N, C-alpha and C positions, 0 to 999 in steps of 0.2 A: 502495500500502498502506500502511496505516497501521503503528504504532509494534509493532503484535503480527505485520504480517508477512502481516494477512490482505487480503485485493481487497477497494480500496472502486469499488464499480461509480456513477461521477458521473453525476446526474440534469438535462437542464435543463426550465426553467420558461422563462417572459415574459409580461410582461403591465404594465397602466398602476401607477405608485407613485404610488398616494393617498396615503400621508403621510409626514413621516421622524417617527418617534418618539423615538430618537435620533441625534444626528452625534457625531463627538466630532475636534475638527476640526486637532488636534494629528496623532491618525493616520491617520484616515480610514475609524475604523469605526463601524459603522450599524448601526441596527434600522430595518426600514423596512417600510410593510401593503402588500401589494401586490394592485391585482386581476388574478389571473392566470386566463389562459385553463386552461379544463377546473376550474373551482374555483368555485362559487356562493359562498362566501362572502371575505373579505381573508385571504388569509396572512401569516404575518411570515416575513421573509427577514432572517439576518445576515450580515454580508461587511465589508468594507473596499474602501471609496468613498470619494475627498478630496471631490468635486464633486458629490453626485446629489440629487437636487431633484424632489419631487411634483410628476405631472405627467407627468416626462419617459417612454418604452417604457424598459422593461429586459428584460435577458436574462442568464441565468445559470445558472452546472452549479456544481452541491454535492450533499449528499446531507438528509436528511432524521434531525431528531435531538429527542428527545424531552425539553424544559429543565421540571424537577421541577415549577420556581413559573410556566410559563409556557406548557407542552403544546407538539403540536407545531411544526418551527420549522423555515425551510431553512435550512441552514447552506455560505453561497457563500463557492467557492473562485474564484468567479470573476463579475464587473456588470462591465455595460457596458449606458450610457445612452444612447438618441439624445433629441435632440431632440423633444416631442408635436409628431402633426399637426391632434390635432385643433380646435378650440376650446376646448370645453371643456378639453383635457388644457394646451393652451396659457394661458390664466386660472389654472388652478389651477399650472401649472408661473413666472408671471410672480411672480403672491398668494405665493409660498413664502417670497420674501425674497431667493434669492439672488442678485437684481442692486437697488442699493444705488435706492433714490430710487422704487418701484414696490412697491405692496405690496396687498393683498385690492381696494381701490377700486381705486387706478386702471389693475389688472391688468385688472379687466372693462371700465371704460371705456373701454380700450388696444385689449380685443380686437371690444366694439362696434363700433369706429371703423375697424380696419382689416384686424381679420377673421385668415385663418392670414398674414396677409402679414405678421404686427407686426415679425417678426424681419427680415425686409429694412429693413424701416422705419430701425427701429434703427438696422440696421448700416449704413444705403446714404444715405438722405436722414436725420436725426434731426432736421433745422428740423419735419420734417409736424408733431412730437410734438406744437410751442406750439401748435395747430389749437386745439387739447384746454383746455377749458378749466382752470387750476393746474396750467397745465406751461407754467414759463416757461424762459426761457435755460438760467437756477441746475441747475431740473431737469433741462433736457434734455442737460447734460453732464457732468451726476450718472449718466444712466440707460445715453446711452453706453459711458462708463467702466464702467460696472460693468456691460454684456453686454462691453463689450473682453477685461478681467480675467477673467473666468466661463470664455469664449470660449480664451484665456492654459493656466486652468490645466485645462483640459479635453484642451490639444493635446497639453501639456507628457506629460499622464496614458495618455495615449494613445501615445506616443511612447516611455517609459521602459518601456511593459505590454508594446512587442513586444520590449524590449530583456530583457526577465525581470526588471523591476527588482517586487520588488512593492510594496503601493501602503502601506504603511505604511513604507517606504523614501521613494517616489518622494515623498510629503509632506513627508518632512524635507527632500528635494534642492530641491523648488520653496519653502520656506521661507529655503532654503540662497542661493539663485539669482533667486529671483524671476519674474520677464516674462522674461527673459535665459536662460531654461534651459536652449533646446535647441541655442541659438546655441555653451554657454559646452561643454553636453558635449560639443555636436561638433566645435566647436573641439583641445576636450580633453580627456578621458573620463576619464581619471588624474587628472584635479581629484576627481572621486569618494574616491577613496577618499583626499586627505590631507583631504576637507573634509568629511567628510558619515561621520558615528561608524555600524559598522555593515556599508560596507562597506569590501571587503579592497583590494587592488593587483587579486588576479586575478579578481574582481568585473568590475572597470574595464577590467581587461587584455580580458575578453572581449565585453564590451561593444563600447568598441574596434577589434575584432578580427569586430563585427556589423556596425560602422558602417561598414567599410571599411578600417584602419590597419593599413599593410605593419606584417606580422612581424619583417622589418632597419629600421622609418623612424627616423629618427632621433629623434620627438616620443616613441612606446617606449622606445629607449636613456635618452633625458635622466629619463623617467620613473622606469624602474629602477632607476637613480645613486642616484637622490633616495629611494625606497622604501629599497631598500640602505641608502644613512646614518639611514633615518627605521630602520629595522629594529634596527640595531645600536646609537640609543639605548638600545635595550633593555635591553640587553646592560649598557649601560652606558659608550660609547662615544660623545665628541664628533668626533671623526674614523675614518677607517679610510687605514692602508696602499694607497695607491694596486693595488698587483696584488689587493691581496686585496680589493679592490674591485670590480677590471674581472673576478676571478677568480669572485666572487658573485655578481655582476650577471647576467655568461654563462650558471651557471648557472639562474639564474633565469628567463629573460630566450633562453637557445640561440640566442642573434644570436651574429654576427662579433661578431670584436676590433675589429676594423676599426670597425665600424658604431660600438663603444662608446667607443672611442679617440677618433672624431669628437663624439662627444656629450659628452663631457667635456670637452673641447677647447671645446665649444661656451657650455656651463655657467660654465667658467670665466671666460671672453672678458663671456658677459651678467655676470658677479660675483656669479650661483646661488651655486657653489661657489664655494671656495679654498682653493688648495692653499697649504703652508705643511708646515714639517717637524717632527716629535714623535722625539725623543731620537734625533735625525742620520736616523730616517726620514720618506721623502717623506708624506705626507697629505693628506687630501680631508675639508674640512670643510662641512658646510652652514650657510652667510653666519652666519644669528642666533647659533648654537650661536660660532659662532669670538670674533666681537663681546663676546657676554655673559659667558666666559672672560677675553678681554683687559679687557675695561672692571672686570670683578672684581675681578682686580689691581691694575689702576691704580687703583680708586674706594680697598683698602685699606690699599695702599701713599702714597698722598699723603692718605686721612684719620690714617694713624698719624702724618705729620710735624707735625697744627695741634697746637694751644693744649689745653691739659687744661681743659673744663669743669668741673672744679670748682678749677682752680688747685693751689698747692702746698699739703695739709693732710701733719702732721706723725703717720708712720704708727703711731711707739712709742706716741702718746697714743691713736692713737683706735683700736687695739689696746683696748690697758687700760679705755676707754672701754665698748668695745661688750662684752668680756669679763660687764661688770658689766650693762648694759644685759638682756643674752641671755643670762646665769644660765649661761653655757660656759665652757670653758679652750681654747682654739684649741691645736691640735700648731703644732712649729718650721715643717712645710710649709708648714698653714694661714697661721699670720704672716708668711713669705718670700712665700708668693701675693698676700695684700693687701698687702704691703710692693712689689712689684710691678704687681697690679692700680693704685694711688692714683697712680702715676710713667708708667701704661701711657696713652693713648690707646682705641687697638687690642687687646687682649687675648684667646687661648682657652686655655682652663682641659678638661685633660681628665685622664682617671681612670673604672677601673672601678668598679664599686659599693662603697659600704661606707669609701669613701677619705675620706668630707669636702666633698663636692664640693656638695651641698648647706647646707651650715655655712658655707660660705667663700659664697655668693655671699647668703647674709643677712646673713651680718658685714655682706660691701662693701653692700648695700644699705639696712644700716639705717647705717653711713657717713656713707654720698652722701646720702638721705633727710633726715640730718638737717643737712649742707650745702644744701640745699633746692637739689636737685638732680631734677629731672622724669626720671622714669625711665618706659619701653616693655618688658613683659616678652613674650615668644610664645615658639611652638613649633611643628612642621610637621603633627599633628594635636593631635585634638582630645583626645584623652585626655592626647595629653603637655604638651598648654596647660593643661588641668586637674591636673594634679600638678605641677605647677611653681606654681600661684595657691597649693594644698594646704602646698605644702613651705615660699613667702616669706609666704604672707598677702597678699599683693598681687594683682590682676588681671593672669591672664593670656589675652592671645587667639594665635588660631592664627593662622597669615603671613600666609594666607585672608583672617581677619576684622581685622584690623588693617591690611591692604594696602586692605580696604574694596574687596572684590573688585565690579565691576560685572556680576550677575543673569544682561543678554542678550546682552556682550559675552564675560564669562570673564576682561577685563582688570581692570586693579587703575587705583581712583581716584588712589591716591596713587602721585605721580610728583614728580621734581627743581620742576615751576611748583605742586605742593601738597605737600610732606613732609609728614612727620608730624611728631609735636608732639611730645618729648623732645629730653634731652640728654643722654640714656643708653641705648643698647637693649640688652636682654639677648636672645640666643636659644636656649636648649636643644636640647636632640637632634639639634644639627648633622650627623648622619652619616649624617643622614635626604634633607640637604638635596642635592638634587640643584642643576647648573647656571643654568636657565636661573630658578630659584626662587628663588637668592641672587642674583643679577642684581638682579631684583624688587626687595625686599630691600634691599640697599646704596643703587638711586640714589634710592629713597623716604625714604634718611635723613639725616639735614640734613647739611649736610658740618661744621659743626661740632659733631656730636655724638659720642658715645663706643661704642667697639662691644666688650662681653662675647661672645666666642663657648664653650658649654658643648658637650660632646657627650665623648661611648666611642668615641678612633679604632681597638679592637679591635674594635670590632662591623661586623655587618655595611655597606657604601656603601649608597650611595641609590642606592633601585630605575632612578631616570631618571638621565642622562647624568652626568659626571663625579665624581669625588672631590673633594668642596671639602675638608670637615676634613681628611682628610690633606693633600691636599699643601700648605692652606697650616701646614700642624704642621711636614708635614718641608722644607720649600723654607726653612726658618731666616730666613724675611726678615722673621719678626712674634716679639714677645714672647711666650711659649707659656709658662703651670703646668703639668707632670705631678704630681698626685696618684698615691702611693703606697701609702701607709701605711693598710695598714686598722686602723681605729682597735675601740677593745676591746669594744664591745659589738655589732660587723657579728660581731668573731672568733665569737661564739657560734650562728652560723647557717651552717652543711656549704654552702648553697645561692651563699653570697658566696666562704668556702670555697674550692669546689671550681669559681666561675668563674675567682677567678682561676690555679686548680688550671690547669685547661683552657689560659688562656691564656700561660702557660708551656709548652706542652706534656707536662703529665704528667697520668696519668690519673684521674680525680678519685676521691674514696672519696668507699664506699654503709656506713652502717650495718650493723656485726654484730650475729649473731643480733636476739635480741628490740630491742637499742638503740633507741629512740626517736628520730628525727632528721626534717628538713625534706628531706632528697633522698636519694629510694631509686635503684636501679636494678633490674629485674626483667627477666630472664634469658628467650627465645624465641628460639629457632633457625629456623625457620619464618615467613612469611609470616602466615599462616594463624591460625596460632596466635599471631603477634606481634597481629594484630585480633583476636580472641577477649579478650586480656589485656587490650587496650585498653580494650572496649566494659565488658570486668566492672570494671575500674581504675576508671569515669568513671560510671557509672549503678551500681556497687554500693559496690565497698572505700575508695573515696574520703570519700563521703560516710559512710560508715555509721560508719567509726575516726572522721573527723576532723569531724565535720559540716560538711562543703561542700556547693552545688548546683551536682547536674551538671550545667545549660541557665547559670545565672548565675554561678560560679565557678570552672568549671573549665572550660581550652580547652586543648585538643589543637591541636601545632603539625609540624607534620611539614619534614621538609625541601626534598620535593617533589611537584608535583599529579601527577605520571601513576604507575604501578601498582598494582600490590593492596593495599598497605601507601602509598599518595601519600593526597595529601589529598581526591580526587573521592571514589576508591574508598572509603575512610573516612567522611569526610559520609553516602553514601548509608547503607551500616553503623552507625550514627548516629545517623542519622533515622529508622530504623528501632525503635531500641531506646531510641529515647529519646521519639520523638513517634509514635509504632505507633498508633493509630486516630485520625487527624486525621478533623473532619466533614467540610472540604472540601479538594480539589487542584485544585493547577492547575498543568498542564506547557508548560510555554515555555523554547526555547532550553539544549533536553537535560538541565535539573533540573527534579524536581516538585519543588514547593512547598507546603505546609499549613500551616496554621491553627496557631499555638501555633510555626513556626518559627523557627530561630537562625541567625539572614542578614546577607550582611557588603558595602556598598558598595564597590566594584570600580574605579569612573568617579567625576571627580568629579562633582555635576550644581548649578552654582551658582542655579538655578530653584529649585532642592526645597533648597538650600544644605547636604546629603550631599556628605560629604568620599571619600574610596579609605580604606579603613579601613574607616569605620565602622561596628561592630557594632550591630542590632537584632532586635526577634520582631516575625514576620508575624500583627497582630491580628481582623484581620478580610480575609477574599476574599467579594465582591459578584462573582460572577459573569452579575451581568443589568446590573449597565453594564460590565464587566470592568474592576472595578477589584481595587485590594490597599493595604491599610493595612500601613504598617512604625511600630513605632514606636520610636523611636530616646532612646534615656534622656530617657522623657518625650514626644517630641513624637511628633504620628501626622501620617506621611509618606503621601501618596499613591501609587502607583504605575498607571499603563494596562498593560495582562497585556502591549503589545507592550514597554514599557520595562523588562522584565525581565530581559533583556543586561545592565541594570545593575549586579546583584545574584547571589549568590552562595549557596550553606549556608554557614554556616561553624559549623558542632560543629565544624570540624576547617578552620584554616587553614595554608599556609606562614610560616614565619619571618620572611621579608622581607616578609610581612602584618604581620607582628605588631611590626613595629620601633613603640617608640615607647610602644609599649601593655605596660602590665602586668597581670597579672593576681592572683589569690590563689592559683591553682593552675596549673598547668603541666604537660601530660605530653605527652614529647616518643619517638614510634619512630625508632628510628634501628636501620636495617636494613642487609647488605648489596646489598640490592638501588637504595638512595638512592648509589651508589658517584660517580657524577656530583657531589653535590652536599655528599661527607661533606667538608669542609675544616674549620679549626677556629674561625673567627671563624662563622658561621654556627653551630655549635653554644655558641659559646661567646652570643649572640645572644641564641641560644633558649632558653639556662638565666636567663639576666639576663634573661627578662619573669616570672620567677613569687616573687612574692610574697613568698609563702608555706609553700606546697610544691611541690619535683620530680619527678617519677617520669619516669624513661629505660626505656622497653621498648625489647626488641631483644637483640641479640647482643654480645659486649665486641670479639669485631674488627673490627665498623665502628665501634665511641666507640675502638678506642684507634688507628683510622686519622685518624679528624676528629682527633680531638689530634693529630696527626703533622703532618698534612696544613697546615701552615702556606702553601704558595702559594695563590692565588686567581688566578683570572684576570684582567690589569693591562690596566687601564683605558688606552684612547687620549685622552690628555685634556691642553693643554698646560699648566693653571695653574699650577702647580710651575715652570714656565718661565720664567711668564711673572713672575710674583712676583721668580725667585732672579734 
């Protein structure tokens, strides 16, 4: 059935592959010209096959479609190619470039010399090839190896297809495991879930059971335990209590407690999992996370005890100098903070909006730069780094760019052997940084360098595992400056005043009557009414009254994804309202992407240099080559249609995804339907994303619940204990 629940009858065709018009090596998509049985002229077949060549005999099943530009095409859902048996087919096949060392000229020579037995010669007695002029030992070896590689690819594809793996996924598997793919998957199919994006644990489990791995086997139980721990990272945990881990894994696998306990002991003995206590509760950690938290604590404590890179500075003189230099008057709390900063090698600065964090950082940078200290500035996201640059007047990079990520491996080049070239590192938006990223950052920092961490501890914690900023502050092991005084110029903003009210557990104040404000609450009692009002506010009311652009300056932030007033549904509604008549569209991974759509990258892609949270616009869709162009801040990035699981519509995004970003206008729906997510830090984070205007739409009851609900899920993390 198709998406409209219509029954689609598949047709079968077969014939000789005349030529390959197009083939994408990344995902196997190809456009073929076929000399098909029952057709006088060549036909066009489109589908997926990573290893097809001209001259092969093709069998395909699918349906005919009419392409607006290229006319009738056979769209194949299944393609199977087999080696040709005629001399004509073999010559075309070998001459297609599929085997290194053989082009059209040598293909003709080989077929003339050995006829239809050429495949056996290459495979079994390749030394015979040297009887032909121009083929010496080097070319003979090249041909034999090229043939073996092609054969390996074909065997792997065939193996994976029989277990229901699509060609696009099969190409990723082959690129990851190479010629050893069949052996690696047969030995442990659960590696697919860990190492191949797009293959989840349940898919790997189905393959494992088809291969013949028993439901109660230890390898399955061990994979299940690891999967449960990996999933818990999405809730921010670095570990799980033993009882929770066993209960959750048992529910997933439906296997015996005895098997799970044996599997857990095996993993602990092998050192892949580690057992330790958190808050006196026995917990299980993934090895990497355990050592990362331990190392963060060790680095911070040992670094704090080192010598100050800038030596002794008279803070009072420095304060007088910097006030004159920057033409400003520092508050007493900022002066106290400068005193503490100039005597601390490691310092954390925290506080809400409008309390002068930026002024403090600018002042410290001016003082230390005047002393010749080499500084580096960074933040977790591109938007946060850009904002830090604008505020300080100095270049700031994303952490990934600062650490020089290697696109091929995703690993960082900056390490202890090749440290960062700075004497002071300033890191902004630290509340967003999880344990693995903080570990990577700290191990690249020279031991003699100072470190200033800046962030709002009352915002949501990182999406990834750990609670780094909060743990550092509440451990009391290192110096902390907490700014709380709202400055006069900031006090005129109802956004800032209401953010602080929310943080104190007080109901935000909306304007009375026709009073002008930068903070509004619009009542909506039903989800459908709220959705209607959100569209009206974004499409008409805010642009008409305040002059903001619906697409580029207004961002809807939702507490959660699911439901009629969740990010996913609202995205589809706003897409219809703001991009109603797109000229081109493509459907992939449950989304419809249209020309002009606002989209967000949701995974880090180091090849494309696009990162989780980046927002762009679809500026071209090319159905012929199955490519889509997204423009991120004047930079065009190409996506194959099968890579579109990396992006989602971004007319609406979750508050979690908006961390580290600021928008001119923020619209936040807040309904009792969002009940599981209605927490004070979530609402506070959402409100503080708005720079010039914030509009809340929903129920006062839901708003009151969010303001009152301070407790959020406690994360299982040991960093605070390591620091203390």
